[in-house]
N, C-alpha and C positions, 0 to 999 in steps of 0.2 A: 911470505911465502908470494909466489908470483904469478898473478894470470894477466890474461890478454883483455885488451879492451881496444874495443873495436869502433869505430867510428861511421856511419854511411851516411850518402847523401850530402844535406847540407851540413850536416854536423861533421864533417870534413873538415871544415874551416877550423876546429877545436883541436885540431890533433898539435900533437907538440910541435916545437921547430926540426926542421930534417924531416918528419913522419908524412907521408903523403905524397911522396917522390915515388918516381916508377910505380905509383899504382897500388903504392901501401895503404891501406888502411885501420891498420893494429899496431899494436905497440905493447912490450910488456909494460907491468904494473905491479907494484910490491904492496901489499896489503898486509897488517897484521891480522895474524888469528884471531877471529873471533867477528871478522868485521862482516856487517849486512852490506847488500845493495843500496841502501838507501843511505846508511854511512858513505860509503864510496862515493857516491850521487852526488853528493853536499859538497864533496871535494874536487871536484870537474869546473872545467870553465863555462859548463850549459848555463843560460840565462834561467834565471829561475822561474821565469813565466814560459817558458819554453814544453810544449807538450812533446814526450818523444814514446817511444817504444822500446822493452827491454826485454833481449833474450839472455838467458841465459846457459850454454850450450846449446843455444838453437831454439830452446823452448820458452814462451813466455815465464818473466818473473815478476816475481813481488819483492818490492822495497826490504822485508823481513829476509828474505831468503838470504842465511850465509854463503861465504865464500870461500872455495879449498882450491888449494895449488892446483894451478892445470887450468882452471877456469878460463872460458870464453865469455864474456861479457859483449854484449852487441848492444849497441844505442843508434838507434837512428828517427828522424823525424816522422808523424804518422803519416799515410797516404791517403789520399781523398779518392773519389771515383763514384762510380756508380751502375 
């Protein structure tokens, strides 16, 4: 099944080759039925020590959430401020 992965801010550096040109920040990705967000995250080239925020279809997500066809998974570094 196909989902879309969107990498924002400094995580754009992890986009596959050819993606990220022309201001694209997302790409289609195939996952097996029953895949959780946590299952998918360990397969991405994110550094294991990185902190990040994950949204599933625009809402905060849990690593145990299941992915479904057409889902949009957005990943970006946490923002600081005050």
